[in-house]
C-alpha angles and dihedrals in degrees: 000000000000124000122196121189117193114198118204137186097260124136092010095311115157134183092256089062093061097080092059094040092056088072087073087068107024099155108129091235090065118097117198125207134182114220106189093176095042091234094156093051092046091049093052093043088055096041098045102030106017090238118146103183103051137072119210117232132165082039123139125200138184122199136196115260093256097050113133139166108251131181091350092303121124120232117254113249117239089213131015136178133177148193097214134116117248099027127107108301092211088063094053108133112277107177095203093049091045091051091049091051090049091051090049091052092046090052093054111107117248 
């Protein structure tokens, strides 16, 4: 399993906050990234919702084992949840449901 956390400058967040914030997810499998320009969130907002002027944040995604970035296109998440206003309420983050989905994906054979 690989876990990637992308930190962005929302709600006053700044790059110097990342070191302390990484303690929230300190498992050695977790990789942390700072995305000053919110390129990941903008890419997924465009790819999933066809929105050009917004960057997703507080957005959680699970991918199949073979998901890769190809030709500058992001992989489509198998599961996604959020904590944002205006998106599908049935996809609002539910930690237990998210963990169950992650376990289901991990259990899938290669």
